[in-house]
C-alpha positions as CSV (number, residue, x, y, z in Angstrom):
1,X,-2.3,23.8,-16.4
2,X,1.6,22.6,-16.4
3,X,2.6,20.6,-13.2
4,X,6.2,20.9,-11.9
5,X,6.8,17.8,-9.7
6,X,6.5,19.6,-6.5
7,X,2.9,21.0,-7.9
8,X,1.4,17.7,-8.5
9,X,-2.0,17.4,-6.1
10,X,-1.3,14.4,-4.5
11,X,2.5,15.6,-3.5
12,X,1.0,18.7,-2.5
13,X,-1.7,17.2,-0.2
14,X,1.2,14.6,1.2
15,X,2.8,17.8,2.5
16,X,-0.1,19.1,4.0
17,X,-0.7,21.7,1.6
18,X,-3.9,22.9,0.5
19,X,-4.8,21.9,-3.2
20,X,-7.3,23.1,-5.9
21,X,-9.2,19.8,-5.6
22,X,-9.2,16.5,-3.4
23,X,-6.4,14.3,-5.1
24,X,-7.6,10.6,-5.0
25,X,-6.1,7.2,-5.9
26,X,-7.7,3.7,-4.7
27,X,-5.8,1.1,-3.6
28,X,-6.1,-1.9,-6.0
29,X,-7.2,0.2,-8.6
30,X,-5.2,-1.6,-10.9
31,X,-7.1,-5.1,-11.0
32,X,-9.4,-7.8,-11.3
33,X,-12.7,-5.8,-11.3
34,X,-11.5,-4.4,-14.7
35,X,-12.7,-6.3,-17.7
36,X,-9.4,-5.2,-19.4
37,X,-7.6,-6.6,-16.9
38,X,-9.2,-9.8,-16.8
39,X,-8.4,-10.1,-20.4
40,X,-4.9,-10.4,-19.5
41,X,-5.1,-12.5,-16.8
42,X,-7.2,-15.1,-18.8
43,X,-3.7,-15.2,-20.9
44,X,-1.1,-15.1,-17.9
45,X,-0.3,-16.3,-14.5
46,X,-0.2,-13.9,-11.9
47,X,3.6,-14.0,-11.4
48,X,4.2,-13.7,-14.6
49,X,2.2,-10.3,-14.8
50,X,4.3,-9.1,-11.9
51,X,7.4,-9.8,-13.4
52,X,6.7,-9.0,-17.1
53,X,7.3,-5.0,-17.3
54,X,5.2,-4.4,-20.4
55,X,2.3,-6.6,-19.3
56,X,2.6,-4.9,-15.5
57,X,2.8,-1.5,-17.0
58,X,-0.1,-1.7,-19.0
59,X,-2.0,-3.2,-16.1
60,X,-0.6,-0.2,-14.0
61,X,-2.1,2.4,-16.6
62,X,-5.3,0.6,-17.1
63,X,-7.6,2.4,-14.3
64,X,-6.1,6.2,-15.3
65,X,-7.4,5.6,-19.0
66,X,-11.0,4.5,-17.6
67,X,-11.0,7.0,-14.8
68,X,-9.0,10.2,-15.8
69,X,-10.2,11.9,-12.5
70,X,-7.5,9.6,-10.6
71,X,-4.3,11.7,-9.6
72,X,-2.2,8.8,-9.2
73,X,-0.8,5.7,-10.8
74,X,0.4,2.7,-8.3
75,X,2.7,0.2,-9.8
76,X,1.0,-3.1,-10.5
77,X,3.1,-5.4,-8.0
78,X,2.3,-7.3,-4.6
79,X,3.7,-7.0,-1.2
80,X,5.3,-10.6,-1.4
81,X,7.6,-10.0,-4.2
82,X,10.6,-9.8,-1.6
83,X,10.0,-13.2,-0.1
84,X,9.4,-14.5,-3.6
85,X,13.1,-13.2,-4.3
86,X,14.5,-15.0,-1.2
87,X,13.4,-18.4,-2.4
88,X,10.3,-19.2,-0.2
89,X,8.3,-20.7,-3.2
90,X,5.3,-18.3,-4.0
91,X,2.4,-19.4,-5.8
92,X,-1.1,-17.7,-6.4
93,X,-3.5,-20.7,-6.5
94,X,-6.8,-19.8,-7.5
95,X,-9.5,-19.7,-4.3
96,X,-6.5,-19.5,-2.0
97,X,-4.3,-16.4,-2.8
98,X,-0.8,-16.2,-2.0
99,X,1.2,-19.7,-0.8
100,X,4.7,-20.3,0.1
101,X,6.0,-23.7,-0.3
102,X,8.8,-23.1,2.3
103,X,7.5,-21.0,5.1
104,X,9.8,-20.1,8.0
105,X,8.9,-22.2,11.4
106,X,12.3,-22.9,12.9
107,X,15.8,-21.4,14.0
108,X,17.1,-23.5,10.8
109,X,14.5,-21.9,8.8
110,X,15.7,-18.2,9.8
111,X,19.4,-19.0,9.3
112,X,18.6,-19.9,6.1
113,X,16.6,-16.9,5.3
114,X,19.4,-14.6,6.6
115,X,21.7,-16.8,4.4
116,X,19.5,-16.0,1.3
117,X,19.3,-12.5,2.3
118,X,23.1,-11.8,2.8
119,X,23.7,-10.3,-0.3
120,X,21.4,-7.5,-0.5
121,X,22.4,-6.5,-4.2
122,X,21.7,-10.2,-5.5
123,X,18.2,-10.2,-3.8
124,X,17.6,-6.6,-5.8
125,X,18.7,-7.9,-8.9
126,X,16.1,-10.2,-8.5
127,X,13.7,-7.6,-8.7
128,X,14.6,-5.4,-11.3
129,X,11.6,-6.4,-13.5
130,X,9.5,-3.4,-10.9
131,X,12.4,-1.0,-11.8
132,X,11.9,-1.6,-15.6
133,X,7.8,-1.2,-15.1
134,X,8.1,1.9,-13.3
135,X,10.0,3.4,-16.0
136,X,7.6,2.3,-18.7
137,X,4.8,3.9,-16.5
138,X,6.4,6.9,-15.8
139,X,7.3,8.2,-19.6
140,X,3.5,7.6,-20.5
141,X,2.1,9.4,-17.4
142,X,0.3,12.6,-17.7
143,X,2.5,15.6,-15.9
144,X,-0.1,16.2,-13.2
145,X,-0.1,12.3,-12.2
146,X,2.0,11.1,-9.0
147,X,3.5,7.7,-9.7
148,X,3.3,5.4,-6.4
149,X,5.7,2.6,-5.1
150,X,4.7,0.2,-2.3
151,X,6.0,-2.5,-0.4
152,X,4.5,-4.8,2.6
153,X,5.4,-3.5,6.0
154,X,7.6,-6.1,7.7
155,X,4.9,-7.6,9.9
156,X,2.4,-8.1,7.2
157,X,4.9,-9.5,5.0
158,X,6.4,-11.6,8.0
159,X,2.5,-12.9,8.8
160,X,2.7,-14.9,5.3
161,X,6.2,-15.9,5.4
162,X,5.4,-17.9,8.9
163,X,2.0,-18.9,8.4
164,X,2.7,-20.0,4.6
165,X,-0.5,-18.4,3.4
166,X,-2.9,-15.4,4.4
167,X,-3.8,-16.0,8.1
168,X,-7.3,-14.3,8.0
169,X,-7.8,-14.6,11.5
170,X,-6.1,-14.7,14.7
171,X,-2.7,-15.2,13.1
172,X,-2.3,-18.3,15.4
173,X,1.0,-19.7,13.9
174,X,3.0,-16.1,13.2
175,X,1.8,-14.7,16.5
176,X,2.9,-17.8,18.6
177,X,6.5,-17.7,16.8
178,X,6.8,-14.1,17.3
179,X,5.5,-14.7,21.2
180,X,7.3,-18.0,22.0
181,X,10.4,-17.0,19.8
182,X,10.9,-13.2,19.8
183,X,14.8,-13.5,19.2
184,X,14.2,-15.5,16.3
185,X,11.0,-13.2,15.2
186,X,13.3,-10.3,15.2
187,X,15.8,-11.9,12.9
188,X,13.2,-12.5,10.4
189,X,11.5,-8.7,10.8
190,X,15.4,-7.1,10.4
191,X,15.7,-9.2,7.1
192,X,12.4,-7.9,5.8
193,X,13.5,-4.7,6.6
194,X,16.7,-4.1,5.3
195,X,15.6,-5.7,2.0
196,X,12.6,-3.5,2.5
197,X,14.6,-0.4,2.5
198,X,16.6,-1.3,-0.4
199,X,13.6,-2.3,-2.5
200,X,12.1,0.9,-1.8
201,X,15.0,3.0,-2.5
202,X,15.4,1.1,-6.4
203,X,11.6,2.2,-6.6
204,X,12.2,6.0,-6.0
205,X,15.2,5.7,-8.4
206,X,13.2,4.0,-11.0
207,X,10.8,6.9,-10.4
208,X,8.4,6.6,-7.6
209,X,7.3,9.8,-6.4
210,X,5.7,8.6,-3.3
211,X,5.9,5.3,-1.2
212,X,3.1,3.4,0.4
213,X,4.0,1.2,3.1
214,X,1.0,-1.4,3.5
215,X,0.6,-2.9,7.0
216,X,-2.8,-4.7,6.3
217,X,-2.6,-6.8,9.4
218,X,-1.1,-4.3,11.8
219,X,-4.5,-4.7,13.7
220,X,-4.0,-8.3,14.5
221,X,-1.5,-7.1,17.4
222,X,-2.1,-5.7,20.5
223,X,-0.8,-2.2,21.5
224,X,2.3,-3.6,23.5
225,X,2.7,-6.0,20.4
226,X,2.9,-3.5,17.9
227,X,5.2,-1.2,19.8
228,X,7.5,-3.9,20.3
229,X,7.6,-6.0,17.6
230,X,6.3,-4.0,14.5
231,X,6.6,-0.4,15.1
232,X,10.5,-0.1,15.2
233,X,11.1,-1.8,12.2
234,X,8.1,0.2,10.0
235,X,10.0,3.2,11.6
236,X,13.4,2.6,10.4
237,X,11.6,2.0,6.6
238,X,10.0,5.5,7.2
239,X,12.8,7.1,8.3
240,X,15.7,5.9,5.5
241,X,12.6,6.9,2.6
242,X,11.5,10.1,3.7
243,X,14.2,12.4,3.0
244,X,13.7,11.1,-0.5
245,X,10.0,10.9,-1.1
246,X,6.7,11.4,1.0
247,X,5.8,7.9,3.0
248,X,2.1,7.0,3.3
249,X,1.7,4.4,6.4
250,X,-1.7,2.5,5.8
251,X,-2.5,0.6,8.9
252,X,-5.5,-2.1,8.4
253,X,-7.9,-2.0,11.8
254,X,-5.6,0.5,13.4
255,X,-8.1,1.9,15.9
256,X,-7.2,0.1,18.7
257,X,-3.2,0.8,18.1
258,X,-3.5,4.3,17.0
259,X,-1.1,6.1,19.3
260,X,1.5,3.4,18.5
261,X,0.7,3.8,14.7
262,X,1.1,7.6,15.1
263,X,4.8,7.2,16.6
264,X,5.9,6.1,13.6
265,X,7.0,9.4,11.6
266,X,5.5,9.0,8.3
267,X,4.0,11.8,5.9
268,X,0.7,10.6,5.7
269,X,-1.6,8.3,7.7
270,X,-3.6,5.7,5.8
271,X,-7.0,5.4,7.5
272,X,-9.1,2.4,7.2
273,X,-12.7,2.4,7.1
274,X,-13.8,1.5,10.4
275,X,-12.6,4.8,11.7
276,X,-14.1,8.1,11.7
277,X,-11.8,10.5,9.6
278,X,-12.3,13.5,11.9
279,X,-11.9,11.8,15.1
280,X,-8.6,10.6,13.4
281,X,-7.3,13.8,12.2
282,X,-8.0,15.2,16.1
283,X,-5.4,12.5,17.2
284,X,-3.0,12.4,14.4
285,X,-2.4,16.5,14.1
286,X,1.1,17.1,15.0
287,X,2.4,13.4,13.9
288,X,1.7,13.5,10.4
289,X,1.0,16.1,7.5
290,X,-2.0,14.4,5.8
291,X,-4.6,11.8,6.1
292,X,-5.5,9.2,3.1
293,X,-9.0,7.3,3.1
294,X,-11.4,6.3,4.1
295,X,-14.5,5.0,2.1
296,X,-15.8,1.8,2.9
297,X,-15.0,-0.3,0.0
298,X,-18.5,-1.8,-0.3
299,X,-20.1,1.3,-0.6
300,X,-18.9,1.2,-4.1
301,X,-21.7,-1.8,-4.3
302,X,-24.4,0.8,-3.3
303,X,-26.6,2.8,-5.3
304,X,-25.0,6.0,-6.7
305,X,-27.2,7.9,-4.6
306,X,-26.4,6.5,-1.6
307,X,-22.8,6.4,-2.5
308,X,-22.8,10.2,-3.3
309,X,-24.1,10.7,0.2
310,X,-21.0,8.8,1.6
311,X,-18.9,10.6,-0.5
312,X,-20.4,14.1,0.2
313,X,-19.5,13.2,3.9
314,X,-16.3,12.2,3.3
315,X,-14.9,15.1,1.4
316,X,-16.5,17.5,3.9
317,X,-14.7,15.9,6.9
318,X,-11.5,15.7,4.6
319,X,-12.0,19.5,3.9
320,X,-12.0,20.5,7.6
321,X,-9.2,18.5,8.9
322,X,-7.2,21.2,10.9
323,X,-3.2,21.6,9.8
324,X,-3.4,18.6,7.8
325,X,-4.1,17.7,3.8
326,X,-6.1,15.2,2.5
327,X,-5.9,12.4,0.1
328,X,-9.2,10.6,-0.7
329,X,-9.0,6.6,-0.9
330,X,-10.9,3.6,0.1
331,X,-10.1,2.3,3.9
332,X,-8.9,-0.9,2.0
333,X,-8.5,-2.6,-1.4
334,X,-11.2,-2.1,-4.2
335,X,-13.1,-5.7,-4.2
336,X,-13.0,-7.7,-7.3
337,X,-17.0,-7.5,-7.5
338,X,-16.9,-3.8,-7.8
339,X,-19.3,-2.3,-10.5
340,X,-17.1,-0.5,-12.8
341,X,-19.7,2.1,-13.2
342,X,-19.8,2.9,-9.7
343,X,-15.9,3.5,-9.5
344,X,-16.4,6.0,-12.3
345,X,-19.1,7.7,-10.6
346,X,-17.4,8.1,-7.5
347,X,-14.0,9.2,-9.0
348,X,-15.9,12.0,-11.1
349,X,-17.7,13.0,-8.4
350,X,-14.8,13.5,-5.9
351,X,-13.1,15.4,-8.7
352,X,-16.1,18.0,-9.1
353,X,-17.5,17.8,-5.7
354,X,-14.0,19.0,-4.2
355,X,-12.6,21.3,-6.9
356,X,-12.2,24.7,-5.3
């Protein structure tokens, strides 16, 4: 079957339309659990891989070659490439993850950040490698496969910039900055938001057909904090991009802030693994066109019998969503230790079980 762009299964589901099978992709599907990725990683550091289009395109395509039932490619990149382009000194350290040598901690730091971001075109030019990667991937995709671009949502990106590294806890430094210096915090968020809109618009121009906004650490905020300090900025991004492409809004640990999250007008809500998909669907109807998710990533480590049982339940719940499309995914990123054979089993099963 030949697919026109509007008939691609994932795009149809994102618009709330019924599809011949449940479309699927996996967060972090291109990455460290794949031996072919590890072969490349042994030769290059992480930032070099992100910034070299030939390498990044190859990594983006690796999971589609191994798992042909996938319906989308998501470009190999990182949510922290914008602050890297601003000069915060991003490094990926073994065992620590991302670290910034120049975190934002004071009013003078915020002024420096605004100065660095004042010429948006110049900042975007430092990120041109991603547009080239998208172009290389686009020309190699099968007609039915959707190309996904992405960015970190402003609060999640700001938390790294303020902490200087991954918080992995109570977000002490970033939340104190937000609460004690709200006007400075909003200036940081404005910088990130303005640049993110430009960054995602360039991704769409380079071939991205869907955008995912990753709010990985949204659950670190109270409902009031999320509504005041986070939601207005994510809403600006969604509003800017939706006239061009569908927007998927993934918010980690969002159960406690779900009403506030649903006030952001995205096309698709990415549901984390801690929530019941059917219950979220009842609340999301009328706010979004589709749901995405939300298999616990650790279930990919389970026996294939238990994995199949979980997949059957989730796919059945997705098929019963009223007035909503459904995209299968994990409820967070795939783990480095995930058995490749279980990913193959899961993606094949999703396609077979859901085909109508």
